[in-house]
C-alpha positions in Angstrom: 23.0 -91.1 72.4 24.3 -94.1 75.1 22.4 -92.7 77.9 20.0 -91.9 75.5 19.3 -95.7 74.7 19.7 -96.6 78.4 18.1 -94.0 79.8 14.9 -95.5 77.2 15.7 -99.0 77.8 15.3 -99.3 80.9 12.1 -99.2 83.4 13.7 -98.7 86.9 16.0 -94.9 84.9 11.8 -94.1 84.1 12.2 -90.0 83.9 9.0 -88.0 83.0 9.3 -84.1 82.3 12.6 -81.8 83.5 14.7 -85.2 84.4 12.5 -85.5 87.6 12.1 -89.4 87.9 8.3 -90.3 87.3 7.5 -92.0 91.0 8.8 -88.9 92.2 6.7 -86.2 89.6 4.3 -88.8 90.5 4.4 -87.4 94.8 4.8 -83.9 93.4 1.5 -83.9 91.4 0.1 -85.4 94.5 1.3 -82.2 96.4 0.3 -79.3 93.8 -2.0 -80.2 92.4 -2.6 -77.8 90.0 0.9 -77.4 88.6 1.1 -77.3 85.0 5.4 -78.3 85.2 7.8 -79.2 88.0 11.4 -77.5 88.4 14.5 -80.4 88.3 15.5 -80.8 92.3 18.0 -77.9 92.3 19.4 -75.2 94.9 20.1 -75.0 98.7 18.9 -76.4 100.0 17.8 -78.6 97.6 13.8 -78.5 96.1 11.6 -78.0 93.4 9.8 -75.7 92.2 5.5 -76.0 91.3 4.8 -73.8 88.6 1.2 -73.0 87.5 1.5 -72.0 83.6 -1.6 -68.8 82.5 -2.8 -69.6 78.4 0.9 -66.8 77.3 2.9 -70.1 79.3 4.3 -67.7 81.3 5.0 -69.5 84.6 3.3 -68.9 88.1 5.2 -70.5 91.5 3.1 -72.5 93.5 5.3 -73.2 95.5 8.5 -75.2 96.3 8.8 -79.6 97.7 11.8 -80.8 99.2 12.4 -84.3 100.6 12.7 -83.8 104.6 16.7 -85.8 105.3 18.1 -83.1 102.8 17.2 -80.3 103.9 17.5 -81.7 107.4 20.5 -85.3 107.2 21.3 -85.6 110.6 17.8 -86.4 111.9 16.5 -89.2 113.0 13.8 -91.7 114.2 13.8 -95.0 116.2 14.7 -96.7 112.5 16.8 -93.9 111.2 16.1 -91.4 109.2 12.1 -90.9 108.4 12.7 -89.5 104.7 9.6 -87.2 103.3 7.9 -85.3 100.3 6.9 -82.3 101.8 4.9 -79.4 99.7 4.8 -75.0 100.8 2.8 -73.0 99.4 3.9 -68.7 98.8 2.4 -69.0 101.7 4.1 -70.3 104.3 1.4 -73.1 104.4 1.8 -76.9 103.6 -0.1 -77.8 100.5 0.3 -81.6 102.1 2.7 -84.7 102.9 3.9 -87.6 100.7 5.7 -90.9 103.0 8.6 -91.7 101.4 11.1 -94.5 102.5 11.6 -95.1 106.7 12.9 -98.4 108.5 9.9 -97.8 111.3 7.5 -99.6 112.5 4.8 -100.6 110.6 1.1 -101.5 111.5 -2.0 -98.9 113.6 0.4 -96.7 114.7 2.3 -96.5 112.3 3.3 -92.7 110.4 2.3 -94.8 107.2 -0.9 -93.9 108.5 -3.7 -91.4 106.7 -3.9 -88.9 109.2 -0.5 -88.9 110.3 0.0 -86.8 106.8 -2.7 -85.4 106.3 -2.8 -83.3 109.6 0.1 -81.5 108.4 -2.0 -80.4 105.4 -2.7 -76.1 105.6 -0.8 -76.6 108.4 0.9 -72.7 109.3 5.2 -72.6 108.6 4.2 -70.4 111.8 2.6 -72.8 114.0 3.8 -74.5 116.6 4.2 -77.9 116.1 3.8 -79.6 119.4 3.3 -82.7 119.5 0.3 -83.9 121.7 -1.6 -79.9 120.9 -1.6 -79.1 117.8 -0.1 -82.0 116.2 -2.2 -85.4 116.3 -0.5 -88.7 118.5 -2.1 -91.1 115.8 1.0 -93.7 116.6 1.9 -95.1 120.3 5.7 -94.8 118.9 7.2 -91.1 120.4 10.7 -91.7 118.8 9.0 -91.9 115.4 6.5 -89.3 115.4 8.5 -86.8 117.7 10.8 -86.6 114.8 9.0 -86.3 112.3 6.8 -84.2 113.3 10.4 -82.0 113.9 11.5 -83.3 110.7 8.4 -81.5 108.9 8.7 -78.9 111.4 12.7 -77.7 110.9 12.6 -78.1 106.7 10.0 -76.7 106.1 10.7 -73.9 108.6 14.4 -73.6 106.6 12.8 -74.1 103.1 10.6 -70.8 104.0 13.5 -69.3 105.3 15.2 -69.3 102.6 12.9 -69.5 100.0 9.8 -67.2 100.5 9.4 -63.5 100.6 8.2 -62.6 104.3 4.9 -61.1 105.1 5.0 -57.5 105.5 5.4 -55.7 108.6 1.6 -55.0 110.2 1.3 -51.1 110.6 
């Protein structure tokens, strides 16, 4: 009863569907706009599951979302950890990246620029993720860019290895 009163009375503790904070739920919806609902954060590695619902209410998984720092916690940029929420569909394709918290340089050379996150949308986890090759170096901050790309690549591949069914072998 006291916990419920605290949650209702505190704007900073606002939670939405499945106990997910409203700000996180907004980010999840940006990654999976077709999702009807999301699971709470669960599993190993920690992740949210995005679900579509049919007319009868049956849920079908659309993909997973995860914080890079919870999957690859030792990866660091120039200013420390780079927290990004990554969406990964059921085929191993990145649905998007939402930048979270970081202490990296800001400005026209920042990883906060929309071009940085946009280049990962529809990228397959089997792609090389090589800075300057299949990933544009939209920033002059080499340590920052390299770390962010490694963090996205390594966390997405770990989640895929753990949670996705491998594609059938070609005959």
